[in-house]
MARTI-956465 format. One record per residue (C-alpha): residue number from 1; residue in three letters; chain; x, y, z. Coordinates in steps of 0.001 Angstrom, whole numbers, plus 524288, in hexadecimal, padded with zeros to 5 digits. Each point is the difference from the previous one (the first is absolute). Example, Ala and Ser with C-alpha at 12.3 -4.5 7.8 and 13.67 -1.06 7.14 Angstrom:
2
<rec vextor="1" semi="ala" rodo="A" east="8300C" north="7EE6C" up="81E78"/>
<rec vextor="2" semi="ser" rodo="A" east="8055A" north="80D70" up="7FD6C"/>
! end
This chain:
263
<rec vextor="1" semi="met" rodo="A" east="D2E4F" north="E65C2" up="1D730"/>
<rec vextor="2" semi="thr" rodo="A" east="7F951" north="8004B" up="7F379"/>
<rec vextor="3" semi="gly" rodo="A" east="8052E" north="7F68C" up="7F531"/>
<rec vextor="4" semi="leu" rodo="A" east="8004D" north="809B5" up="7F472"/>
<rec vextor="5" semi="ala" rodo="A" east="80906" north="80C90" up="7FFEA"/>
<rec vextor="6" semi="val" rodo="A" east="7FD50" north="8092F" up="7F339"/>
<rec vextor="7" semi="leu" rodo="A" east="80CCB" north="805DD" up="7FBF8"/>
<rec vextor="8" semi="ile" rodo="A" east="7FEFD" north="80C4A" up="7F7CD"/>
<rec vextor="9" semi="pro" rodo="A" east="80D29" north="8074F" up="7FD25"/>
<rec vextor="10" semi="val" rodo="A" east="7FED6" north="80E32" up="7FB0E"/>
<rec vextor="11" semi="tyr" rodo="A" east="80758" north="80CAD" up="7FC1D"/>
<rec vextor="12" semi="arg" rodo="A" east="7FA3A" north="80C34" up="7FDC7"/>
<rec vextor="13" semi="asn" rodo="A" east="7F3F8" north="7FB1E" up="7FCE3"/>
<rec vextor="14" semi="gln" rodo="A" east="7F5C9" north="80397" up="80BF5"/>
<rec vextor="15" semi="ala" rodo="A" east="7F4C9" north="800DE" up="7F627"/>
<rec vextor="16" semi="gly" rodo="A" east="80174" north="7F2C5" up="7FAC8"/>
<rec vextor="17" semi="leu" rodo="A" east="801AA" north="7FA9A" up="80D9C"/>
<rec vextor="18" semi="glu" rodo="A" east="7F346" north="80523" up="80463"/>
<rec vextor="19" semi="arg" rodo="A" east="7F962" north="7F997" up="7F561"/>
<rec vextor="20" semi="ser" rodo="A" east="8061C" north="7F34B" up="80343"/>
<rec vextor="21" semi="leu" rodo="A" east="7FCAE" north="8036B" up="80E38"/>
<rec vextor="22" semi="asp" rodo="A" east="7F290" north="80242" up="7FC95"/>
<rec vextor="23" semi="ser" rodo="A" east="7FDE0" north="7F30A" up="7F917"/>
<rec vextor="24" semi="leu" rodo="A" east="8053E" north="7F803" up="80A7C"/>
<rec vextor="25" semi="thr" rodo="A" east="7F524" north="8060A" up="80A48"/>
<rec vextor="26" semi="lys" rodo="A" east="7F7BA" north="7F7CF" up="7F682"/>
<rec vextor="27" semi="ala" rodo="A" east="80735" north="7F442" up="80028"/>
<rec vextor="28" semi="ser" rodo="A" east="7F9B5" north="7F302" up="8064D"/>
<rec vextor="29" semi="gly" rodo="A" east="808D7" north="7F94C" up="80A53"/>
<rec vextor="30" semi="arg" rodo="A" east="80846" north="802A7" up="80BE1"/>
<rec vextor="31" semi="phe" rodo="A" east="80DC7" north="806F1" up="7FC9E"/>
<rec vextor="32" semi="asp" rodo="A" east="80A3B" north="80A1E" up="8032E"/>
<rec vextor="33" semi="val" rodo="A" east="806B3" north="809C0" up="7F6C6"/>
<rec vextor="34" semi="val" rodo="A" east="80E71" north="802B2" up="7FF9D"/>
<rec vextor="35" semi="val" rodo="A" east="802EC" north="80C57" up="7F7A3"/>
<rec vextor="36" semi="val" rodo="A" east="80ECC" north="80361" up="7FE02"/>
<rec vextor="37" semi="asp" rodo="A" east="80142" north="80D50" up="7FCA1"/>
<rec vextor="38" semi="asp" rodo="A" east="80E12" north="7FF7F" up="7F7E3"/>
<rec vextor="39" semi="gly" rodo="A" east="804D6" north="80CE7" up="802EE"/>
<rec vextor="40" semi="ser" rodo="A" east="7F5D7" north="80A69" up="7FB17"/>
<rec vextor="41" semi="leu" rodo="A" east="80494" north="80D88" up="80197"/>
<rec vextor="42" semi="glu" rodo="A" east="7F2F7" north="80357" up="80501"/>
<rec vextor="43" semi="pro" rodo="A" east="7FDCB" north="7F51F" up="8097B"/>
<rec vextor="44" semi="ile" rodo="A" east="7F4F1" north="7F679" up="7FCF1"/>
<rec vextor="45" semi="val" rodo="A" east="7F413" north="80096" up="809BB"/>
<rec vextor="46" semi="val" rodo="A" east="7F644" north="7F3C1" up="8033F"/>
<rec vextor="47" semi="pro" rodo="A" east="7F660" north="7FE42" up="80929"/>
<rec vextor="48" semi="ser" rodo="A" east="80301" north="7F7B0" up="80C7C"/>
<rec vextor="49" semi="arg" rodo="A" east="7F413" north="7F6D9" up="7FB3A"/>
<rec vextor="50" semi="leu" rodo="A" east="7F6ED" north="7FE09" up="7F4C2"/>
<rec vextor="51" semi="arg" rodo="A" east="7F6BC" north="7FA03" up="8071F"/>
<rec vextor="52" semi="asp" rodo="A" east="7FE68" north="7FAD3" up="80E62"/>
<rec vextor="53" semi="asp" rodo="A" east="804CD" north="7F2FB" up="7FC6A"/>
<rec vextor="54" semi="val" rodo="A" east="809EE" north="80474" up="7F67F"/>
<rec vextor="55" semi="pro" rodo="A" east="80C9D" north="80850" up="805ED"/>
<rec vextor="56" semi="val" rodo="A" east="80ABA" north="8072C" up="7F652"/>
<rec vextor="57" semi="phe" rodo="A" east="80D65" north="7FF5B" up="80343"/>
<rec vextor="58" semi="leu" rodo="A" east="8084A" north="809F0" up="7FA73"/>
<rec vextor="59" semi="leu" rodo="A" east="80E01" north="7FD4C" up="7FDCB"/>
<rec vextor="60" semi="arg" rodo="A" east="80967" north="80A64" up="7F9E1"/>
<rec vextor="61" semi="leu" rodo="A" east="80DE8" north="80087" up="7FA06"/>
<rec vextor="62" semi="glu" rodo="A" east="8092D" north="80C50" up="801C8"/>
<rec vextor="63" semi="glu" rodo="A" east="80290" north="801B4" up="7F20E"/>
<rec vextor="64" semi="asn" rodo="A" east="7FA33" north="7F9B3" up="7F23D"/>
<rec vextor="65" semi="gln" rodo="A" east="805E8" north="7F278" up="7FEED"/>
<rec vextor="66" semi="gly" rodo="A" east="7F82C" north="7F9E2" up="7F51B"/>
<rec vextor="67" semi="ile" rodo="A" east="7F426" north="7F685" up="800AB"/>
<rec vextor="68" semi="ala" rodo="A" east="80897" north="7F458" up="8037A"/>
<rec vextor="69" semi="ala" rodo="A" east="804E0" north="804EE" up="80CEE"/>
<rec vextor="70" semi="ala" rodo="A" east="7F319" north="805DC" up="802F6"/>
<rec vextor="71" semi="leu" rodo="A" east="7F970" north="7F2BC" up="7FDCA"/>
<rec vextor="72" semi="asn" rodo="A" east="80AB4" north="7F941" up="80879"/>
<rec vextor="73" semi="arg" rodo="A" east="7FE54" north="809EA" up="80B82"/>
<rec vextor="74" semi="gly" rodo="A" east="7F244" north="7FCB2" up="7FFA2"/>
<rec vextor="75" semi="leu" rodo="A" east="802DA" north="7F15E" up="80060"/>
<rec vextor="76" semi="arg" rodo="A" east="80817" north="8008F" up="80B10"/>
<rec vextor="77" semi="phe" rodo="A" east="7F595" north="8066D" up="807E0"/>
<rec vextor="78" semi="ile" rodo="A" east="7F543" north="7F6A0" up="7FAC6"/>
<rec vextor="79" semi="leu" rodo="A" east="808DE" north="7F34D" up="8018D"/>
<rec vextor="80" semi="ala" rodo="A" east="80525" north="804C0" up="80DE3"/>
<rec vextor="81" semi="arg" rodo="A" east="7F1D8" north="7FF18" up="80424"/>
<rec vextor="82" semi="glu" rodo="A" east="7FC7A" north="7F2DB" up="7FAE0"/>
<rec vextor="83" semi="tyr" rodo="A" east="7F532" north="80299" up="7F5E2"/>
<rec vextor="84" semi="ser" rodo="A" east="7FCF4" north="7F3D3" up="7F7C9"/>
<rec vextor="85" semi="tyr" rodo="A" east="7FE40" north="80844" up="7F44A"/>
<rec vextor="86" semi="val" rodo="A" east="804B3" north="80BE6" up="7F801"/>
<rec vextor="87" semi="gly" rodo="A" east="7F6BA" north="80653" up="7F74D"/>
<rec vextor="88" semi="arg" rodo="A" east="80492" north="80A37" up="7F60F"/>
<rec vextor="89" semi="leu" rodo="A" east="7FB15" north="80C80" up="7FA0A"/>
<rec vextor="90" semi="asp" rodo="A" east="80658" north="80C32" up="7FA5F"/>
<rec vextor="91" semi="ala" rodo="A" east="7FB10" north="80E9A" up="801AE"/>
<rec vextor="92" semi="gly" rodo="A" east="7F4F4" north="802A8" up="7F737"/>
<rec vextor="93" semi="asp" rodo="A" east="7FCB9" north="7F18F" up="7FEE7"/>
<rec vextor="94" semi="thr" rodo="A" east="7F28F" north="7FCB2" up="80358"/>
<rec vextor="95" semi="ile" rodo="A" east="7F9EE" north="7EFA9" up="803FA"/>
<rec vextor="96" semi="val" rodo="A" east="7F2E6" north="7FAE5" up="7FFC8"/>
<rec vextor="97" semi="pro" rodo="A" east="7F959" north="7FDDE" up="80D9B"/>
<rec vextor="98" semi="glu" rodo="A" east="802DB" north="7F10B" up="7FF6E"/>
<rec vextor="99" semi="arg" rodo="A" east="80D25" north="8001A" up="7FB40"/>
<rec vextor="100" semi="phe" rodo="A" east="806D6" north="7FCFC" up="80D1C"/>
<rec vextor="101" semi="glu" rodo="A" east="7F58B" north="7F618" up="80569"/>
<rec vextor="102" semi="arg" rodo="A" east="801D7" north="7F851" up="7F1EE"/>
<rec vextor="103" semi="gln" rodo="A" east="80ED9" north="8000A" up="8006E"/>
<rec vextor="104" semi="val" rodo="A" east="80081" north="7FC60" up="80EA7"/>
<rec vextor="105" semi="gln" rodo="A" east="7F66E" north="7F51E" up="7FD69"/>
<rec vextor="106" semi="phe" rodo="A" east="80A47" north="7FBDE" up="7F449"/>
<rec vextor="107" semi="leu" rodo="A" east="80AD3" north="7FEEC" up="807A7"/>
<rec vextor="108" semi="asp" rodo="A" east="7F945" north="7FA93" up="80B71"/>
<rec vextor="109" semi="ser" rodo="A" east="7FC2E" north="7F49F" up="7F78C"/>
<rec vextor="110" semi="his" rodo="A" east="80B86" north="7FED3" up="7F817"/>
<rec vextor="111" semi="thr" rodo="A" east="80C23" north="7FF3F" up="80AA7"/>
<rec vextor="112" semi="lys" rodo="A" east="80B15" north="7FDC7" up="7F560"/>
<rec vextor="113" semi="cys" rodo="A" east="7FCB7" north="80C7A" up="7F90F"/>
<rec vextor="114" semi="gly" rodo="A" east="80935" north="80C0A" up="8033E"/>
<rec vextor="115" semi="ala" rodo="A" east="7F8DB" north="809CA" up="7F933"/>
<rec vextor="116" semi="ala" rodo="A" east="7F321" north="801FF" up="7F7B1"/>
<rec vextor="117" semi="ser" rodo="A" east="7FC3B" north="80C66" up="7F875"/>
<rec vextor="118" semi="ser" rodo="A" east="7F37F" north="801EC" up="7F65C"/>
<rec vextor="119" semi="phe" rodo="A" east="7FB35" north="8067D" up="7F418"/>
<rec vextor="120" semi="val" rodo="A" east="801F4" north="80DFA" up="800AB"/>
<rec vextor="121" semi="asp" rodo="A" east="7F9C6" north="80B5A" up="7F9C6"/>
<rec vextor="122" semi="phe" rodo="A" east="80941" north="809DC" up="7FBE3"/>
<rec vextor="123" semi="val" rodo="A" east="7F87E" north="80EEB" up="7FFB6"/>
<rec vextor="124" semi="asp" rodo="A" east="80190" north="80DAF" up="7FD57"/>
<rec vextor="125" semi="ser" rodo="A" east="7FF9C" north="80BCF" up="809AA"/>
<rec vextor="126" semi="ser" rodo="A" east="7F153" north="8006B" up="7FD67"/>
<rec vextor="127" semi="his" rodo="A" east="7FF1D" north="7F196" up="80424"/>
<rec vextor="128" semi="ser" rodo="A" east="7FBF3" north="7FA7D" up="7F1E5"/>
<rec vextor="129" semi="leu" rodo="A" east="80471" north="7F440" up="7FB8A"/>
<rec vextor="130" semi="leu" rodo="A" east="80D0A" north="7FFCF" up="7F74A"/>
<rec vextor="131" semi="phe" rodo="A" east="8018C" north="7F2AC" up="7FF3A"/>
<rec vextor="132" semi="arg" rodo="A" east="7FE17" north="7F2F7" up="8076C"/>
<rec vextor="133" semi="tyr" rodo="A" east="80BC4" north="7F77C" up="804F3"/>
<rec vextor="134" semi="arg" rodo="A" east="7FDBF" north="7F160" up="7FF3A"/>
<rec vextor="135" semi="ala" rodo="A" east="80B56" north="7F638" up="803B5"/>
<rec vextor="136" semi="pro" rodo="A" east="8005C" north="7F0A2" up="800BB"/>
<rec vextor="137" semi="phe" rodo="A" east="7F9AC" north="7FB0E" up="80D7D"/>
<rec vextor="138" semi="asp" rodo="A" east="805F5" north="7F30A" up="8011A"/>
<rec vextor="139" semi="his" rodo="A" east="80EAA" north="7FE7F" up="805BD"/>
<rec vextor="140" semi="glu" rodo="A" east="80524" north="7F8DA" up="7F2AE"/>
<rec vextor="141" semi="lys" rodo="A" east="7FBE6" north="809BD" up="7F67F"/>
<rec vextor="142" semi="ile" rodo="A" east="80468" north="80BE4" up="80920"/>
<rec vextor="143" semi="ile" rodo="A" east="80CF0" north="7F9FA" up="80147"/>
<rec vextor="144" semi="gln" rodo="A" east="800CF" north="7FF33" up="7F129"/>
<rec vextor="145" semi="glu" rodo="A" east="7FC24" north="80E60" up="7FF40"/>
<rec vextor="146" semi="leu" rodo="A" east="808D4" north="804C3" up="809C2"/>
<rec vextor="147" semi="his" rodo="A" east="80AB7" north="7FB7D" up="7F6DC"/>
<rec vextor="148" semi="leu" rodo="A" east="7FA7A" north="80B98" up="7F60E"/>
<rec vextor="149" semi="asn" rodo="A" east="7FC1C" north="80AA5" up="80B5E"/>
<rec vextor="150" semi="asn" rodo="A" east="7FA50" north="8015F" up="80C80"/>
<rec vextor="151" semi="cys" rodo="A" east="7F21B" north="7FAF7" up="7FEB0"/>
<rec vextor="152" semi="leu" rodo="A" east="7FB9D" north="802B9" up="80D4D"/>
<rec vextor="153" semi="val" rodo="A" east="7FC08" north="80E30" up="802FE"/>
<rec vextor="154" semi="his" rodo="A" east="807BB" north="80476" up="80B3E"/>
<rec vextor="155" semi="ala" rodo="A" east="7F5EB" north="809B1" up="804A0"/>
<rec vextor="156" semi="gly" rodo="A" east="7F5AA" north="7F600" up="7FE8D"/>
<rec vextor="157" semi="ser" rodo="A" east="80787" north="7F585" up="807EA"/>
<rec vextor="158" semi="met" rodo="A" east="7FF7D" north="7F8ED" up="80CC4"/>
<rec vextor="159" semi="met" rodo="A" east="80A63" north="7FA16" up="804F5"/>
<rec vextor="160" semi="arg" rodo="A" east="8030A" north="7F577" up="80ADD"/>
<rec vextor="161" semi="ala" rodo="A" east="8088A" north="805EB" up="80BD0"/>
<rec vextor="162" semi="ser" rodo="A" east="80648" north="7F2C1" up="80313"/>
<rec vextor="163" semi="ala" rodo="A" east="80553" north="7FF48" up="7F21A"/>
<rec vextor="164" semi="leu" rodo="A" east="804C9" north="80CF7" up="7FFD5"/>
<rec vextor="165" semi="lys" rodo="A" east="80761" north="7FC1D" up="80DC0"/>
<rec vextor="166" semi="glu" rodo="A" east="804D9" north="7F4D7" up="7F6F3"/>
<rec vextor="167" semi="val" rodo="A" east="80497" north="8064B" up="7F3C4"/>
<rec vextor="168" semi="gly" rodo="A" east="80380" north="80CAA" up="8049A"/>
<rec vextor="169" semi="leu" rodo="A" east="7FB57" north="80F62" up="7FDCC"/>
<rec vextor="170" semi="tyr" rodo="A" east="8016B" north="8072E" up="7F349"/>
<rec vextor="171" semi="arg" rodo="A" east="80BD3" north="800DF" up="7F9FC"/>
<rec vextor="172" semi="glu" rodo="A" east="80377" north="80E97" up="7FF77"/>
<rec vextor="173" semi="asp" rodo="A" east="80B12" north="7FEB7" up="7F4E3"/>
<rec vextor="174" semi="val" rodo="A" east="7F476" north="7FD77" up="7F503"/>
<rec vextor="175" semi="pro" rodo="A" east="7F8FC" north="80CB3" up="7FF3F"/>
<rec vextor="176" semi="gly" rodo="A" east="7F4DB" north="7FE1E" up="7FA38"/>
<rec vextor="177" semi="ala" rodo="A" east="7FEBB" north="7F2C1" up="7FEEC"/>
<rec vextor="178" semi="glu" rodo="A" east="7FFE8" north="7FC48" up="80E98"/>
<rec vextor="179" semi="asp" rodo="A" east="7F29C" north="7F9E9" up="7FF12"/>
<rec vextor="180" semi="tyr" rodo="A" east="8043F" north="7F801" up="7F5A3"/>
<rec vextor="181" semi="glu" rodo="A" east="80BF7" north="7FC20" up="8067A"/>
<rec vextor="182" semi="leu" rodo="A" east="7F8F3" north="7FB8A" up="80C49"/>
<rec vextor="183" semi="phe" rodo="A" east="7F506" north="7F739" up="7F9AA"/>
<rec vextor="184" semi="leu" rodo="A" east="80A74" north="7FA07" up="7F936"/>
<rec vextor="185" semi="arg" rodo="A" east="80617" north="7FBAE" up="80BF9"/>
<rec vextor="186" semi="ile" rodo="A" east="7F346" north="7FB79" up="806E3"/>
<rec vextor="187" semi="ala" rodo="A" east="7FD84" north="7F7FA" up="7F3B5"/>
<rec vextor="188" semi="gln" rodo="A" east="80C4B" north="7F7DB" up="802C4"/>
<rec vextor="189" semi="arg" rodo="A" east="7FAC8" north="7FBD0" up="80CC0"/>
<rec vextor="190" semi="phe" rodo="A" east="7F052" north="801E5" up="7FFDF"/>
<rec vextor="191" semi="thr" rodo="A" east="7F51E" north="800CB" up="7F68A"/>
<rec vextor="192" semi="leu" rodo="A" east="7FA66" north="80BA4" up="7F9C0"/>
<rec vextor="193" semi="ala" rodo="A" east="7F2AA" north="8035A" up="7FC5F"/>
<rec vextor="194" semi="val" rodo="A" east="7F6BA" north="80AE5" up="7F953"/>
<rec vextor="195" semi="leu" rodo="A" east="7F12E" north="800AB" up="80400"/>
<rec vextor="196" semi="pro" rodo="A" east="7F97D" north="80129" up="7F2B4"/>
<rec vextor="197" semi="glu" rodo="A" east="7F7BE" north="80BAF" up="80353"/>
<rec vextor="198" semi="val" rodo="A" east="801BF" north="80E1B" up="8010D"/>
<rec vextor="199" semi="leu" rodo="A" east="8041E" north="80496" up="80F1A"/>
<rec vextor="200" semi="thr" rodo="A" east="807AC" north="80BAE" up="7FD7D"/>
<rec vextor="201" semi="gln" rodo="A" east="7FFDC" north="80BFB" up="7F7CC"/>
<rec vextor="202" semi="cys" rodo="A" east="80DAD" north="805FB" up="7FE85"/>
<rec vextor="203" semi="asp" rodo="A" east="801AF" north="80DCC" up="7FBE9"/>
<rec vextor="204" semi="tyr" rodo="A" east="8066D" north="80120" up="7F1A3"/>
<rec vextor="205" semi="ser" rodo="A" east="80756" north="80CDF" up="7FE04"/>
<rec vextor="206" semi="met" rodo="A" east="809E9" north="803AA" up="7F4B7"/>
<rec vextor="207" semi="glu" rodo="A" east="806C8" north="806D1" up="80B79"/>
<rec vextor="208" semi="gly" rodo="A" east="80023" north="7F425" up="8095D"/>
<rec vextor="209" semi="leu" rodo="A" east="80A9B" north="7F7F2" up="803CF"/>
<rec vextor="210" semi="thr" rodo="A" east="7FF0B" north="7F40D" up="7F838"/>
<rec vextor="211" semi="val" rodo="A" east="7FF23" north="807E8" up="7F345"/>
<rec vextor="212" semi="ser" rodo="A" east="80A8C" north="80A1A" up="802D0"/>
<rec vextor="213" semi="cys" rodo="A" east="808D4" north="7F5BC" up="803E8"/>
<rec vextor="214" semi="arg" rodo="A" east="7FC56" north="7F61D" up="7F55D"/>
<rec vextor="215" semi="arg" rodo="A" east="80E3B" north="7FFC5" up="7F7F6"/>
<rec vextor="216" semi="arg" rodo="A" east="80605" north="7FDCE" up="80D54"/>
<rec vextor="217" semi="gln" rodo="A" east="7F59C" north="7F562" up="80410"/>
<rec vextor="218" semi="gln" rodo="A" east="80262" north="7F922" up="7F298"/>
<rec vextor="219" semi="arg" rodo="A" east="80F93" north="7FF27" up="802CD"/>
<rec vextor="220" semi="glu" rodo="A" east="7FD01" north="7FAE8" up="80E79"/>
<rec vextor="221" semi="arg" rodo="A" east="7F638" north="7F68F" up="7F991"/>
<rec vextor="222" semi="leu" rodo="A" east="8091E" north="7FAD4" up="7F662"/>
<rec vextor="223" semi="ser" rodo="A" east="80B8F" north="7FE3A" up="80C52"/>
<rec vextor="224" semi="leu" rodo="A" east="7F6C9" north="7F852" up="8087E"/>
<rec vextor="225" semi="gln" rodo="A" east="7FB90" north="7F6AB" up="7F2D7"/>
<rec vextor="226" semi="leu" rodo="A" east="80EDF" north="7FE06" up="7FE35"/>
<rec vextor="227" semi="arg" rodo="A" east="80151" north="7FD64" up="80F1D"/>
<rec vextor="228" semi="tyr" rodo="A" east="7F4D2" north="7F6F4" up="8008C"/>
<rec vextor="229" semi="phe" rodo="A" east="80270" north="7FA11" up="7F1F5"/>
<rec vextor="230" semi="asp" rodo="A" east="7FBAE" north="7F1B0" up="7FDB2"/>
<rec vextor="231" semi="pro" rodo="A" east="805CD" north="7FA60" up="7F557"/>
<rec vextor="232" semi="ala" rodo="A" east="7F677" north="7F4D3" up="7FFCA"/>
<rec vextor="233" semi="ser" rodo="A" east="7F421" north="8086A" up="7FE3B"/>
<rec vextor="234" semi="pro" rodo="A" east="7FD0F" north="805F1" up="7F30C"/>
<rec vextor="235" semi="tyr" rodo="A" east="7F918" north="80A1A" up="80756"/>
<rec vextor="236" semi="ser" rodo="A" east="80DA8" north="805E4" up="804FF"/>
<rec vextor="237" semi="phe" rodo="A" east="80462" north="80284" up="7F249"/>
<rec vextor="238" semi="tyr" rodo="A" east="7F3CC" north="8052F" up="7FBAE"/>
<rec vextor="239" semi="gly" rodo="A" east="7FFF8" north="8095E" up="80B9F"/>
<rec vextor="240" semi="ile" rodo="A" east="80CA0" north="80519" up="7FDB1"/>
<rec vextor="241" semi="ala" rodo="A" east="7FCB3" north="801F9" up="7F0F7"/>
<rec vextor="242" semi="arg" rodo="A" east="7F3A9" north="80724" up="803F6"/>
<rec vextor="243" semi="thr" rodo="A" east="805BF" north="80975" up="80A23"/>
<rec vextor="244" semi="leu" rodo="A" east="80BB3" north="803B1" up="7F50A"/>
<rec vextor="245" semi="leu" rodo="A" east="7F4B2" north="803C1" up="7F6AF"/>
<rec vextor="246" semi="ala" rodo="A" east="7F851" north="80734" up="809F9"/>
<rec vextor="247" semi="met" rodo="A" east="80BE5" north="8088A" up="8011E"/>
<rec vextor="248" semi="leu" rodo="A" east="7FD87" north="803EE" up="7F2A3"/>
<rec vextor="249" semi="val" rodo="A" east="7F10C" north="80451" up="8008C"/>
<rec vextor="250" semi="ser" rodo="A" east="7FC0D" north="80C65" up="80631"/>
<rec vextor="251" semi="his" rodo="A" east="7F6C6" north="7FF88" up="80A10"/>
<rec vextor="252" semi="thr" rodo="A" east="7F668" north="8078D" up="7F83D"/>
<rec vextor="253" semi="ile" rodo="A" east="7FEA8" north="7F36B" up="7F749"/>
<rec vextor="254" semi="val" rodo="A" east="7FF95" north="7F7BB" up="80BED"/>
<rec vextor="255" semi="phe" rodo="A" east="7F515" north="808CC" up="806A1"/>
<rec vextor="256" semi="arg" rodo="A" east="7F7DE" north="800EE" up="7F354"/>
<rec vextor="257" semi="phe" rodo="A" east="8002D" north="7F0EB" up="7FDEA"/>
<rec vextor="258" semi="lys" rodo="A" east="7FB95" north="7FE01" up="80EC8"/>
<rec vextor="259" semi="arg" rodo="A" east="7F4EB" north="80979" up="7FDF3"/>
<rec vextor="260" semi="ala" rodo="A" east="7FBB1" north="7F872" up="7F370"/>
<rec vextor="261" semi="tyr" rodo="A" east="80197" north="7F188" up="803C3"/>
<rec vextor="262" semi="leu" rodo="A" east="7FF63" north="800DB" up="8101F"/>
<rec vextor="263" semi="arg" rodo="A" east="7F1AE" north="80433" up="801E7"/>
! end
């Protein structure tokens, strides 16, 4: 059994999934791929193998249940098979060939780390750079940033399977913020890290889930900031204030800022 399973949920995005799988054919290291079709009306199709050493498992939900339910379906499959690590990728996103090896090496050498992400390039449909996301890369600064928002890009992350067994799966009652909530939970028992290099390219579409559900995500972020509020940390106060302010700002303004300053 390989130590790494790459988990990809997908809903009505065959073309995006094929782009992601194509990038995985060039990835170094040994891994398996687990694709979860979240009830697509036209069933998702995948090959049985990407390479001789990379099998692909396809799981299907009978009807669309949302990304958290799809992720949990995949995690139950993965955790039951005793993989060591879970790498995340969304349909349409691509990776640099060394991503998995870099993250596995880091987690192997930092045994108290529960999850590690990286810097990420957000790209358009032609794969042109829109903006680059950089985050703090040591645990203490990440914890400070988590009071403000989710600073670990979910689709660029790799998680320790034993940490997931300890803290539990994604919560399905915080739609749009299931990754933020999970990282907050992991941070209570493990350290978190961000590798200071671009290892993933994420598809950024104005019709994408993150953009179209932005208001709902902001409400869920605020509820999580209140749930995990730390009165001893000024960052908790600042995070709530910043989220309230963000709810008044249009996504167009935010996108223009990112394009202008995050290059």
